[in-house]
VOZA-217422 format. One line per field, with one value per residue: residue number from 1; residue in three letters; chain; x, y, z of N, C-alpha, C in turn. Coordinates in steps of 0.2 Angstrom, whole numbers. Layout:
<atoms>
drenmi = NUM_...
domi = Ala_...
nuza = A_...
n_c1 = X_...
n_c2 = Y_...
n_c3 = Z_...
ca_c1 = X_...
ca_c2 = Y_...
ca_c3 = Z_...
c_c1 = X_...
c_c2 = Y_...
c_c3 = Z_...
</atoms>
This chain:
<atoms>
drenmi = 1_2_3_4_5_6_7_8_9_10_11_12_13_14_15_16_17_18_19_20_21_22_23_24_25_26_27_28_29_30_31_32_33_34_35_36_37_38_39_40_41_42_43_44_45_46_47_48_49_50_51_52_53_54_55_56_57_58_59_60_61_62_63_64_65_66_67_68_69_70_71_72_73_74_75_76_77_78_79_80_81_82_83_84_85_86_87_88_89_90_91_92_93_94_95_96_97_98_99_100_101_102_103_104_105_106_107_108_109_110_111_112_113_114_115_116_117_118_119_120_121_122_123_124_125_126_127_128_129_130_131_132_133_134_135_136_137_138_139_140_141_142_143_144_145_146_147_148_149_150_151_152_153_154_155_156_157_158_159_160_161_162_163_164_165_166_167_168_169_170_171_172_173_174_175_176_177_178_179_180_181_182_183_184_185_186_187_188_189_190_191_192_193_194_195_196_197_198_199_200_201_202_203_204_205_206_207_208_209_210_211_212_213_214_215_216_217_218_219_220_221_222_223_224_225_226_227_228_229_230_231_232_233_234_235_236_237_238_239_240_241_242_243_244_245_246_247_248_249_250_251_252_253_254_255_256_257_258_259_260_261_262_263_264_265_266_267_268_269_270_271_272_273_274_275_276_277_278_279_280_281_282_283_284_285_286_287_288_289_290_291_292_293_294_295_296_297_298_299_300_301_302_303_304_305_306_307_308_309_310_311_312_313_314_315_316_317_318_319_320_321_322_323_324_325_326_327_328_329_330_331_332_333_334_335_336_337_338_339_340_341_342_343_344_345_346_347_348
domi = Met_Ala_Phe_Gly_Ala_Arg_Ile_Leu_Lys_Thr_Gly_Leu_Ala_Val_Thr_Leu_Ala_Leu_Tyr_Met_Ser_Ala_Leu_Leu_Gln_Phe_Ser_Ser_Pro_Val_Gly_Ala_Ala_Ile_Ala_Ala_Ile_Phe_Ala_Met_Gln_Pro_Ser_Ile_Tyr_Arg_Ser_Trp_Arg_Tyr_Phe_Leu_Asp_Gln_Ile_Gln_Thr_Ser_Thr_Ile_Gly_Ala_Val_Leu_Ala_Leu_Leu_Gly_Gly_Met_Leu_Leu_Ser_Asn_Glu_Pro_Ile_Ala_Val_Gly_Leu_Val_Cys_Ile_Leu_Val_Ile_Met_Ile_Ser_Met_Lys_Met_Asn_Arg_Gly_Asp_Thr_Ile_Gly_Leu_Thr_Leu_Val_Thr_Val_Ile_Ser_Val_Met_Glu_Ala_Ser_Gly_Gln_Trp_Glu_Phe_Ala_Leu_Thr_Arg_Phe_Leu_Leu_Thr_Leu_Thr_Gly_Ile_Val_Ser_Ala_Phe_Val_Ile_Asn_Ile_Ser_Val_Phe_Pro_Pro_Gln_Pro_Arg_Lys_Gln_Tyr_Ile_Lys_Gln_Ile_Glu_Asn_Val_Phe_Ser_Ser_Leu_Ser_Leu_Leu_Leu_Arg_Thr_Ala_Val_Ser_His_Glu_Met_Lys_Glu_Ser_Val_Phe_Arg_Asp_Glu_Lys_Asn_Thr_Leu_Glu_Gly_Ser_Ile_Lys_Ser_Leu_Ala_Asp_Lys_Tyr_Ser_Leu_Phe_Glu_Glu_Glu_Gln_Lys_Gln_Leu_Arg_Arg_Ala_Lys_Tyr_Ser_Gln_Thr_Arg_Gln_Met_Val_Val_Tyr_Lys_Asn_Leu_Leu_Ser_Ser_Leu_Gln_Lys_Gly_Tyr_Glu_Val_Leu_Glu_Ala_Ile_Glu_Arg_His_Tyr_Phe_Gln_Ala_Glu_Arg_Ser_Glu_Gly_Thr_Asp_Arg_Leu_Phe_Asp_Leu_His_Leu_Glu_Gln_Leu_Ile_Lys_Ser_His_Glu_His_Ile_Leu_Leu_Lys_Phe_Glu_Asp_Lys_Leu_Lys_Arg_Gly_Ala_Ala_Asp_Thr_Gln_Pro_Leu_Glu_Glu_Asp_Asn_Asp_Arg_Phe_Leu_Glu_Ala_Ala_Ile_Asn_Gly_Tyr_Asn_Pro_Glu_Lys_Ala_Gly_Gln_Leu_Arg_Leu_Ser_Val_Val_Ala_Ala_Ala_Ile_Tyr_Asp_Tyr_Gly_Tyr_Gln_Leu_Glu_Arg_Leu_Asp_Arg_Val_Ala_Glu_Gln_Ile_Asn_Arg_Val_Asn_Gly_Glu_Asp_Lys_Glu_Glu_Ser_Gln_Gly_Leu
nuza = A_A_A_A_A_A_A_A_A_A_A_A_A_A_A_A_A_A_A_A_A_A_A_A_A_A_A_A_A_A_A_A_A_A_A_A_A_A_A_A_A_A_A_A_A_A_A_A_A_A_A_A_A_A_A_A_A_A_A_A_A_A_A_A_A_A_A_A_A_A_A_A_A_A_A_A_A_A_A_A_A_A_A_A_A_A_A_A_A_A_A_A_A_A_A_A_A_A_A_A_A_A_A_A_A_A_A_A_A_A_A_A_A_A_A_A_A_A_A_A_A_A_A_A_A_A_A_A_A_A_A_A_A_A_A_A_A_A_A_A_A_A_A_A_A_A_A_A_A_A_A_A_A_A_A_A_A_A_A_A_A_A_A_A_A_A_A_A_A_A_A_A_A_A_A_A_A_A_A_A_A_A_A_A_A_A_A_A_A_A_A_A_A_A_A_A_A_A_A_A_A_A_A_A_A_A_A_A_A_A_A_A_A_A_A_A_A_A_A_A_A_A_A_A_A_A_A_A_A_A_A_A_A_A_A_A_A_A_A_A_A_A_A_A_A_A_A_A_A_A_A_A_A_A_A_A_A_A_A_A_A_A_A_A_A_A_A_A_A_A_A_A_A_A_A_A_A_A_A_A_A_A_A_A_A_A_A_A_A_A_A_A_A_A_A_A_A_A_A_A_A_A_A_A_A_A_A_A_A_A_A_A_A_A_A_A_A_A_A_A_A_A_A_A_A_A_A_A_A_A_A_A_A_A_A_A_A_A_A_A_A_A_A_A_A_A_A_A
n_c1 = -419_-408_-412_-407_-396_-397_-410_-419_-415_-422_-435_-436_-431_-441_-453_-448_-448_-463_-468_-462_-466_-482_-478_-477_-486_-490_-498_-498_-489_-484_-473_-461_-458_-455_-444_-434_-433_-426_-415_-407_-392_-377_-366_-360_-354_-358_-373_-372_-366_-376_-388_-385_-381_-396_-403_-398_-400_-415_-420_-417_-425_-438_-441_-439_-451_-459_-460_-463_-477_-485_-482_-484_-494_-501_-500_-499_-488_-479_-479_-469_-457_-452_-446_-437_-427_-424_-418_-407_-400_-396_-386_-378_-373_-366_-375_-382_-387_-396_-409_-419_-429_-429_-435_-448_-451_-454_-465_-475_-475_-479_-491_-498_-501_-490_-489_-486_-484_-485_-475_-464_-468_-469_-455_-451_-454_-448_-434_-439_-437_-426_-419_-423_-417_-404_-401_-406_-397_-387_-387_-391_-387_-374_-364_-354_-341_-327_-326_-336_-330_-316_-321_-329_-321_-314_-324_-326_-313_-313_-324_-318_-306_-314_-319_-309_-300_-305_-307_-299_-301_-311_-322_-334_-351_-356_-370_-369_-357_-356_-367_-359_-351_-355_-362_-352_-343_-352_-351_-338_-339_-348_-339_-330_-336_-337_-325_-325_-331_-323_-313_-318_-323_-309_-303_-313_-304_-293_-280_-279_-271_-257_-257_-273_-270_-261_-270_-276_-270_-270_-283_-286_-276_-279_-293_-288_-280_-291_-298_-290_-289_-304_-301_-295_-302_-312_-305_-300_-312_-317_-307_-298_-303_-307_-294_-283_-277_-263_-262_-250_-252_-264_-261_-248_-255_-266_-259_-252_-262_-266_-255_-255_-266_-265_-255_-261_-270_-260_-254_-267_-268_-255_-258_-269_-262_-260_-249_-237_-218_-207_-214_-217_-208_-206_-202_-200_-215_-213_-202_-209_-220_-212_-206_-217_-221_-214_-213_-225_-222_-215_-221_-229_-235_-237_-244_-255_-273_-279_-268_-265_-276_-273_-262_-266_-274_-264_-257_-266_-267_-253_-251_-262_-252_-242_-250_-252_-239_-237_-246_-240_-230_-233_-239_-227_-224_-232_-234_-219_-219_-231_-224_-213_-220_-226_-214_-209_-219_-218_-206_-210
n_c2 = -1124_-1109_-1092_-1080_-1068_-1067_-1073_-1064_-1055_-1058_-1059_-1044_-1040_-1045_-1040_-1026_-1028_-1029_-1018_-1008_-1014_-1011_-997_-994_-998_-1010_-1022_-1036_-1040_-1052_-1058_-1050_-1052_-1067_-1065_-1058_-1065_-1077_-1069_-1065_-1067_-1075_-1066_-1050_-1048_-1059_-1055_-1045_-1051_-1061_-1051_-1047_-1058_-1063_-1053_-1056_-1068_-1068_-1060_-1066_-1074_-1072_-1065_-1075_-1083_-1073_-1078_-1090_-1091_-1081_-1091_-1104_-1102_-1106_-1117_-1134_-1143_-1136_-1124_-1133_-1137_-1124_-1122_-1129_-1125_-1114_-1119_-1126_-1116_-1108_-1115_-1117_-1105_-1103_-1103_-1108_-1104_-1096_-1103_-1105_-1092_-1087_-1097_-1095_-1083_-1087_-1095_-1089_-1078_-1085_-1090_-1079_-1079_-1074_-1060_-1045_-1031_-1039_-1047_-1036_-1029_-1041_-1045_-1033_-1035_-1044_-1039_-1026_-1037_-1041_-1030_-1024_-1034_-1033_-1019_-1022_-1032_-1024_-1015_-1019_-1024_-1031_-1044_-1051_-1061_-1064_-1062_-1070_-1082_-1084_-1082_-1093_-1104_-1106_-1110_-1123_-1128_-1128_-1139_-1149_-1152_-1157_-1168_-1175_-1176_-1186_-1195_-1209_-1211_-1214_-1210_-1203_-1204_-1214_-1212_-1196_-1196_-1196_-1188_-1175_-1178_-1178_-1165_-1158_-1162_-1157_-1142_-1142_-1144_-1130_-1122_-1126_-1121_-1108_-1104_-1107_-1098_-1087_-1089_-1089_-1074_-1068_-1072_-1066_-1054_-1046_-1042_-1046_-1042_-1042_-1044_-1052_-1061_-1068_-1068_-1080_-1090_-1091_-1093_-1105_-1116_-1115_-1123_-1132_-1138_-1141_-1150_-1160_-1163_-1169_-1180_-1188_-1192_-1199_-1210_-1216_-1219_-1230_-1237_-1239_-1245_-1258_-1265_-1274_-1269_-1265_-1258_-1248_-1245_-1237_-1227_-1219_-1215_-1208_-1196_-1190_-1185_-1178_-1169_-1164_-1156_-1147_-1140_-1135_-1126_-1116_-1112_-1106_-1096_-1088_-1084_-1073_-1065_-1067_-1072_-1072_-1062_-1074_-1086_-1093_-1100_-1118_-1135_-1141_-1144_-1157_-1164_-1170_-1177_-1185_-1196_-1201_-1208_-1217_-1226_-1228_-1237_-1247_-1254_-1262_-1278_-1292_-1302_-1299_-1295_-1285_-1275_-1269_-1259_-1249_-1246_-1238_-1228_-1221_-1215_-1208_-1198_-1194_-1188_-1178_-1170_-1166_-1156_-1148_-1142_-1135_-1128_-1119_-1114_-1104_-1097_-1093_-1085_-1075_-1067_-1061_-1055_-1046_-1041_-1033_-1024_-1015_-1009_-1004_-993_-985_-980_-975
n_c3 = -334_-333_-328_-340_-350_-365_-363_-358_-365_-379_-377_-376_-387_-395_-393_-397_-407_-412_-407_-415_-427_-427_-425_-440_-446_-450_-456_-452_-438_-435_-441_-438_-428_-427_-434_-425_-417_-423_-426_-414_-405_-403_-399_-405_-415_-424_-422_-431_-443_-446_-450_-462_-472_-470_-476_-488_-492_-488_-498_-510_-508_-507_-518_-528_-523_-525_-540_-542_-534_-545_-555_-553_-545_-529_-524_-513_-518_-528_-518_-508_-519_-520_-510_-507_-518_-514_-500_-508_-514_-503_-495_-504_-503_-491_-481_-473_-460_-461_-464_-460_-458_-469_-475_-472_-475_-489_-489_-484_-494_-505_-501_-503_-516_-523_-525_-526_-518_-506_-505_-502_-491_-481_-484_-475_-465_-460_-460_-450_-438_-439_-435_-423_-417_-418_-411_-397_-391_-394_-385_-373_-360_-367_-376_-367_-371_-371_-357_-350_-354_-346_-332_-334_-335_-324_-316_-320_-321_-306_-304_-313_-303_-292_-296_-302_-288_-281_-288_-290_-279_-274_-265_-269_-272_-282_-291_-288_-293_-306_-312_-309_-318_-329_-330_-331_-343_-351_-350_-354_-367_-370_-366_-379_-388_-387_-390_-402_-406_-403_-413_-425_-426_-426_-437_-446_-444_-454_-452_-438_-422_-415_-399_-400_-406_-396_-386_-391_-392_-378_-374_-381_-375_-361_-363_-369_-357_-350_-355_-356_-343_-343_-350_-343_-331_-338_-341_-331_-326_-334_-336_-323_-312_-315_-315_-307_-295_-281_-265_-264_-277_-280_-270_-278_-290_-283_-275_-288_-297_-286_-287_-300_-301_-291_-298_-307_-304_-298_-310_-316_-308_-309_-323_-319_-313_-297_-289_-280_-279_-286_-281_-291_-292_-292_-290_-306_-315_-326_-321_-311_-317_-328_-318_-315_-324_-325_-313_-315_-325_-321_-312_-319_-319_-328_-323_-318_-317_-329_-331_-342_-344_-333_-337_-349_-339_-334_-347_-348_-339_-339_-351_-347_-338_-346_-354_-344_-344_-355_-353_-345_-346_-357_-349_-341_-352_-355_-342_-342_-354_-349_-342_-347_-354_-346_-339_-350_-350_-341_-343_-350
ca_c1 = -415_-408_-416_-398_-396_-400_-419_-423_-413_-423_-442_-436_-432_-449_-458_-446_-452_-470_-469_-459_-472_-488_-479_-475_-492_-490_-505_-497_-481_-480_-466_-457_-459_-452_-437_-431_-431_-421_-410_-405_-387_-373_-362_-362_-352_-363_-379_-371_-366_-383_-391_-381_-382_-402_-404_-397_-404_-421_-419_-418_-431_-444_-438_-441_-459_-464_-459_-466_-484_-487_-481_-488_-499_-499_-502_-493_-480_-477_-472_-462_-452_-448_-444_-430_-423_-420_-413_-400_-397_-394_-384_-372_-368_-363_-379_-387_-391_-405_-412_-425_-432_-430_-443_-454_-455_-455_-470_-479_-477_-483_-498_-503_-500_-485_-492_-479_-485_-486_-467_-460_-470_-464_-447_-447_-455_-440_-430_-438_-436_-418_-415_-422_-412_-398_-403_-406_-392_-379_-389_-394_-384_-369_-363_-345_-340_-319_-323_-338_-324_-312_-325_-331_-312_-312_-328_-326_-307_-316_-326_-314_-304_-317_-319_-300_-297_-310_-310_-295_-301_-320_-326_-340_-357_-357_-373_-367_-349_-358_-370_-356_-345_-359_-363_-343_-345_-356_-348_-332_-342_-349_-330_-325_-342_-336_-318_-323_-333_-317_-309_-322_-321_-302_-303_-313_-299_-289_-275_-277_-265_-253_-262_-277_-266_-257_-276_-282_-268_-270_-288_-281_-272_-282_-297_-287_-279_-299_-301_-284_-292_-308_-301_-291_-309_-315_-299_-302_-320_-319_-302_-296_-308_-308_-287_-282_-271_-261_-263_-247_-255_-268_-259_-247_-260_-270_-254_-248_-268_-265_-249_-256_-271_-262_-249_-266_-273_-255_-252_-271_-266_-250_-264_-273_-257_-262_-245_-232_-213_-206_-219_-220_-203_-208_-202_-201_-219_-209_-199_-214_-224_-208_-208_-225_-224_-208_-216_-232_-221_-207_-224_-231_-235_-242_-247_-257_-275_-281_-263_-263_-279_-268_-256_-270_-273_-257_-254_-271_-264_-246_-256_-262_-249_-240_-251_-251_-233_-238_-249_-236_-225_-238_-241_-223_-223_-238_-230_-215_-222_-234_-219_-210_-225_-226_-207_-209_-226_-216_-200_-213
ca_c2 = -1120_-1104_-1086_-1076_-1061_-1071_-1074_-1057_-1048_-1062_-1055_-1038_-1038_-1047_-1032_-1020_-1029_-1027_-1011_-1006_-1015_-1005_-990_-994_-998_-1014_-1027_-1043_-1039_-1057_-1060_-1045_-1056_-1072_-1062_-1057_-1073_-1080_-1066_-1065_-1071_-1076_-1060_-1044_-1051_-1063_-1051_-1039_-1056_-1063_-1047_-1047_-1065_-1064_-1050_-1060_-1074_-1067_-1054_-1071_-1080_-1064_-1064_-1084_-1087_-1070_-1078_-1096_-1088_-1079_-1094_-1109_-1103_-1105_-1125_-1137_-1145_-1128_-1123_-1138_-1136_-1117_-1121_-1136_-1124_-1109_-1123_-1126_-1110_-1103_-1120_-1115_-1098_-1107_-1094_-1114_-1102_-1091_-1104_-1105_-1089_-1086_-1102_-1093_-1078_-1088_-1099_-1082_-1074_-1089_-1091_-1073_-1080_-1069_-1054_-1040_-1029_-1043_-1050_-1031_-1032_-1048_-1043_-1026_-1036_-1047_-1033_-1024_-1041_-1042_-1022_-1024_-1041_-1032_-1013_-1025_-1037_-1019_-1008_-1021_-1032_-1032_-1050_-1052_-1067_-1066_-1061_-1074_-1087_-1085_-1086_-1100_-1108_-1106_-1114_-1129_-1131_-1132_-1143_-1155_-1152_-1161_-1176_-1178_-1179_-1191_-1201_-1215_-1214_-1218_-1206_-1199_-1208_-1214_-1208_-1190_-1192_-1199_-1182_-1169_-1179_-1176_-1157_-1156_-1164_-1151_-1135_-1141_-1140_-1125_-1118_-1128_-1118_-1098_-1104_-1107_-1090_-1081_-1091_-1087_-1068_-1068_-1074_-1061_-1049_-1045_-1039_-1046_-1038_-1048_-1048_-1054_-1070_-1070_-1070_-1085_-1096_-1093_-1098_-1112_-1119_-1114_-1127_-1139_-1143_-1144_-1157_-1167_-1167_-1173_-1188_-1192_-1196_-1204_-1215_-1220_-1223_-1234_-1243_-1241_-1250_-1265_-1267_-1277_-1263_-1262_-1249_-1244_-1240_-1232_-1221_-1216_-1212_-1201_-1191_-1189_-1182_-1170_-1164_-1161_-1153_-1142_-1137_-1132_-1122_-1115_-1110_-1102_-1090_-1083_-1081_-1069_-1063_-1065_-1074_-1069_-1066_-1079_-1091_-1099_-1106_-1124_-1139_-1142_-1151_-1161_-1169_-1175_-1181_-1190_-1200_-1204_-1213_-1222_-1228_-1233_-1242_-1249_-1258_-1264_-1286_-1294_-1307_-1296_-1297_-1279_-1272_-1263_-1254_-1247_-1241_-1232_-1224_-1220_-1213_-1200_-1193_-1191_-1183_-1169_-1166_-1162_-1150_-1141_-1141_-1131_-1120_-1116_-1109_-1100_-1091_-1087_-1079_-1070_-1065_-1058_-1048_-1041_-1036_-1029_-1018_-1011_-1007_-998_-988_-984_-978_-966
ca_c3 = -339_-330_-332_-342_-352_-370_-363_-357_-374_-385_-374_-376_-395_-399_-389_-398_-415_-410_-406_-424_-433_-427_-429_-446_-448_-455_-453_-447_-435_-433_-446_-437_-417_-427_-436_-419_-412_-424_-425_-408_-408_-395_-400_-408_-423_-426_-425_-438_-448_-446_-453_-470_-473_-470_-481_-493_-492_-490_-506_-514_-507_-507_-527_-531_-520_-530_-547_-541_-534_-550_-562_-551_-539_-522_-522_-510_-523_-528_-511_-509_-524_-520_-503_-510_-521_-510_-494_-510_-514_-499_-493_-509_-502_-487_-476_-467_-451_-461_-471_-455_-456_-478_-478_-469_-480_-495_-488_-483_-500_-510_-501_-505_-525_-528_-526_-526_-512_-498_-503_-500_-485_-477_-481_-472_-458_-458_-457_-443_-432_-438_-432_-417_-411_-417_-406_-391_-391_-393_-380_-367_-358_-372_-374_-366_-371_-368_-349_-348_-356_-339_-327_-336_-335_-317_-314_-325_-316_-298_-306_-313_-299_-285_-297_-302_-283_-278_-294_-288_-270_-274_-259_-269_-272_-290_-296_-289_-296_-312_-312_-309_-324_-334_-329_-332_-349_-357_-348_-357_-374_-369_-368_-385_-393_-386_-391_-409_-409_-404_-419_-430_-426_-428_-446_-450_-446_-459_-448_-431_-417_-410_-392_-400_-407_-389_-381_-394_-389_-372_-373_-384_-370_-355_-366_-370_-351_-344_-361_-355_-338_-340_-354_-338_-328_-345_-344_-324_-326_-341_-335_-316_-307_-318_-314_-300_-291_-273_-262_-267_-284_-279_-266_-285_-294_-279_-276_-295_-295_-281_-286_-304_-298_-288_-301_-313_-300_-298_-317_-318_-302_-316_-326_-317_-308_-290_-286_-276_-281_-283_-280_-297_-293_-289_-293_-312_-318_-329_-316_-307_-322_-328_-312_-312_-329_-323_-307_-316_-329_-317_-308_-322_-319_-334_-320_-314_-322_-332_-332_-349_-341_-330_-343_-351_-336_-332_-353_-349_-333_-341_-357_-345_-334_-354_-357_-342_-347_-359_-351_-338_-352_-358_-342_-343_-358_-354_-336_-346_-358_-349_-337_-351_-356_-337_-336_-354_-348_-334_-342_-354
c_c1 = -414_-411_-409_-401_-401_-408_-422_-421_-419_-431_-441_-435_-437_-454_-454_-451_-458_-471_-468_-464_-479_-487_-479_-482_-493_-497_-505_-490_-481_-473_-460_-453_-454_-445_-433_-431_-426_-414_-405_-397_-381_-368_-364_-361_-357_-370_-378_-369_-371_-386_-391_-383_-390_-403_-404_-402_-414_-425_-424_-425_-437_-446_-443_-449_-463_-466_-461_-475_-486_-486_-485_-493_-497_-500_-497_-486_-477_-471_-465_-456_-448_-443_-436_-424_-421_-417_-407_-396_-393_-388_-377_-369_-367_-369_-385_-390_-396_-408_-421_-429_-434_-436_-447_-456_-456_-464_-478_-481_-479_-490_-502_-501_-497_-489_-486_-478_-486_-479_-466_-463_-467_-457_-447_-450_-449_-435_-430_-437_-428_-416_-415_-419_-405_-396_-402_-402_-386_-380_-391_-390_-380_-365_-354_-343_-332_-320_-330_-333_-318_-317_-329_-325_-314_-318_-330_-320_-309_-321_-323_-308_-307_-316_-312_-298_-299_-311_-305_-298_-308_-322_-332_-345_-358_-362_-374_-361_-351_-362_-366_-351_-351_-358_-357_-343_-348_-355_-342_-334_-343_-343_-328_-332_-340_-330_-319_-326_-328_-314_-312_-321_-314_-301_-303_-311_-293_-280_-276_-270_-261_-255_-268_-274_-264_-264_-277_-278_-266_-276_-287_-281_-275_-290_-295_-282_-284_-299_-294_-287_-298_-306_-297_-296_-312_-310_-303_-310_-321_-311_-298_-297_-307_-299_-287_-273_-269_-263_-257_-249_-258_-266_-255_-248_-264_-264_-250_-253_-266_-260_-254_-262_-270_-258_-256_-268_-267_-255_-259_-269_-262_-255_-265_-268_-258_-258_-238_-226_-210_-209_-220_-212_-202_-204_-207_-208_-216_-207_-202_-220_-220_-209_-211_-223_-221_-210_-220_-228_-217_-216_-228_-233_-240_-245_-251_-266_-276_-272_-261_-269_-276_-265_-259_-274_-269_-255_-260_-266_-258_-247_-259_-260_-245_-241_-252_-243_-232_-240_-246_-232_-227_-239_-234_-221_-227_-233_-224_-216_-225_-229_-213_-214_-227_-220_-208_-214_-222_-210_-205_-214
c_c2 = -1114_-1097_-1083_-1072_-1064_-1072_-1068_-1053_-1052_-1058_-1049_-1035_-1041_-1042_-1025_-1021_-1028_-1022_-1005_-1005_-1010_-1000_-988_-995_-1005_-1019_-1035_-1043_-1045_-1060_-1056_-1048_-1062_-1071_-1061_-1061_-1075_-1076_-1062_-1069_-1069_-1069_-1056_-1044_-1055_-1061_-1048_-1045_-1058_-1057_-1045_-1053_-1065_-1060_-1051_-1066_-1071_-1062_-1061_-1076_-1076_-1067_-1074_-1085_-1080_-1074_-1085_-1094_-1086_-1088_-1098_-1110_-1104_-1116_-1130_-1138_-1141_-1125_-1126_-1137_-1129_-1119_-1124_-1132_-1117_-1111_-1123_-1121_-1108_-1109_-1118_-1108_-1098_-1103_-1101_-1110_-1096_-1094_-1106_-1100_-1086_-1092_-1100_-1088_-1081_-1090_-1095_-1079_-1079_-1091_-1085_-1074_-1074_-1063_-1048_-1035_-1034_-1045_-1042_-1030_-1035_-1046_-1037_-1027_-1039_-1043_-1030_-1030_-1042_-1036_-1023_-1031_-1036_-1025_-1017_-1027_-1032_-1016_-1015_-1027_-1035_-1038_-1048_-1057_-1069_-1064_-1066_-1081_-1089_-1087_-1093_-1105_-1109_-1109_-1121_-1131_-1132_-1138_-1151_-1156_-1157_-1168_-1178_-1181_-1184_-1197_-1209_-1216_-1217_-1215_-1205_-1203_-1211_-1210_-1200_-1187_-1191_-1192_-1176_-1170_-1175_-1168_-1155_-1157_-1155_-1143_-1136_-1139_-1135_-1119_-1119_-1122_-1109_-1100_-1103_-1101_-1086_-1082_-1088_-1078_-1065_-1067_-1070_-1055_-1052_-1046_-1042_-1045_-1046_-1049_-1049_-1062_-1072_-1075_-1076_-1091_-1098_-1095_-1105_-1119_-1120_-1123_-1133_-1144_-1145_-1150_-1163_-1170_-1171_-1179_-1193_-1196_-1200_-1212_-1219_-1222_-1229_-1242_-1243_-1245_-1258_-1268_-1270_-1274_-1266_-1257_-1244_-1240_-1234_-1226_-1215_-1213_-1205_-1198_-1188_-1185_-1174_-1166_-1157_-1156_-1143_-1135_-1132_-1124_-1118_-1109_-1106_-1096_-1085_-1081_-1074_-1066_-1061_-1069_-1070_-1067_-1071_-1086_-1095_-1102_-1111_-1129_-1141_-1147_-1158_-1166_-1175_-1180_-1186_-1196_-1203_-1209_-1217_-1225_-1230_-1238_-1248_-1255_-1262_-1272_-1288_-1300_-1306_-1292_-1284_-1274_-1266_-1259_-1249_-1243_-1235_-1227_-1218_-1214_-1207_-1195_-1190_-1186_-1176_-1166_-1162_-1157_-1145_-1138_-1134_-1125_-1115_-1110_-1104_-1094_-1090_-1084_-1073_-1066_-1059_-1053_-1046_-1037_-1031_-1023_-1013_-1008_-999_-992_-983_-978_-973_-960
c_c3 = -335_-332_-336_-345_-360_-370_-364_-363_-380_-384_-377_-384_-398_-399_-393_-406_-417_-411_-413_-428_-433_-428_-435_-450_-452_-451_-451_-445_-435_-437_-441_-431_-421_-431_-432_-416_-414_-426_-419_-409_-403_-396_-404_-415_-425_-428_-431_-445_-451_-452_-459_-472_-473_-475_-486_-497_-494_-494_-510_-514_-508_-518_-530_-529_-523_-537_-547_-541_-539_-558_-561_-545_-533_-518_-519_-515_-525_-523_-509_-512_-522_-513_-506_-515_-518_-504_-502_-512_-508_-493_-499_-506_-493_-482_-473_-464_-454_-464_-465_-457_-463_-478_-475_-471_-484_-493_-484_-490_-505_-507_-501_-513_-527_-528_-523_-519_-504_-500_-503_-494_-480_-476_-477_-464_-454_-454_-452_-438_-432_-434_-426_-412_-410_-411_-400_-388_-389_-387_-374_-365_-364_-371_-371_-368_-369_-359_-348_-351_-348_-337_-332_-336_-327_-313_-315_-319_-309_-300_-305_-310_-292_-288_-299_-294_-279_-282_-293_-279_-269_-269_-261_-272_-278_-294_-295_-292_-303_-316_-315_-313_-329_-335_-331_-341_-352_-355_-353_-363_-375_-372_-375_-391_-394_-390_-399_-412_-410_-412_-425_-433_-429_-433_-448_-451_-451_-458_-441_-426_-415_-402_-394_-403_-402_-388_-384_-392_-381_-370_-376_-377_-364_-357_-365_-362_-349_-349_-357_-347_-338_-346_-346_-334_-333_-342_-336_-325_-329_-339_-329_-314_-310_-317_-309_-299_-284_-271_-264_-275_-284_-275_-272_-288_-291_-282_-282_-297_-292_-284_-295_-303_-294_-293_-308_-310_-302_-304_-317_-312_-305_-319_-324_-310_-301_-286_-284_-280_-281_-282_-284_-297_-289_-293_-299_-312_-322_-328_-315_-313_-326_-323_-312_-316_-327_-321_-309_-320_-326_-311_-311_-319_-322_-329_-319_-318_-323_-331_-336_-349_-336_-332_-347_-345_-334_-343_-351_-347_-338_-348_-352_-340_-340_-354_-352_-342_-351_-358_-346_-342_-355_-354_-342_-346_-357_-350_-340_-349_-353_-344_-342_-353_-350_-337_-344_-354_-341_-334_-347_-349
</atoms>
């Protein structure tokens, strides 16, 4: 695993939690350190939400553990029953991500046979750890998921481009191709997780700004285009080489993939506003995509083995091209809106 900001911040949060516990003269600061580890989240919004959610579940857990310790003592079966009850309540409240730390609180309080002083100390330790993590998260390398998302889009496209260019020609070693493809799959899943984070944040906004909604449309289409490209790789690996093909078929598929990759790259440059005026006036992608599908269908020969497999690959490639058409329209729309905004600002 590569050393990153979150690893560093987790260590700093644990350190701060231990120092704060010593400053507040807690007898056992380990609980604060554990809370800090759990509370380190990938975004400031999630850190704040975790803080609020954890206070609720930890309070409920401490109260139930206090009552359980007083009424049932600290017998193992009693501890287990209270843990089950706390889990059920947390799930009912949709606070599943706080269960781990809450159970640590429950077990600690019940171990002390329900002493209220210990329960209060345990709650304050948990609070100290969460606050430490929150402070570190917003002050040290604060998360910039949107900036990281765009950078990761560029990196993932570079990997996708390489694999698509060599998929049909079969130039890359199989072991290398497989490793690169597995890495690409993980990167796309990571992008999907980041997009879910953005979507989650926007849903919490009662009235999202138009610019924020527009940004989400861009992010979704950027992700979808990469996912469709990966589906092409999957289709080629599963079906293409099991079909009987001619040199003309290989050339048709290879050339169209090359065209789609160039179009994808071209569209990404549009989003980054790196193209000269008039450079976007290229042959419509839709026409190229339709011609490819017609050629693939016309070349269908039921007497050759595995022709249906080629149709599956052709459909995946066409779907990738169709997604790029949608992405291109979004890019054109964004550029037009940005151009209008610039004109208005200059007019003012």
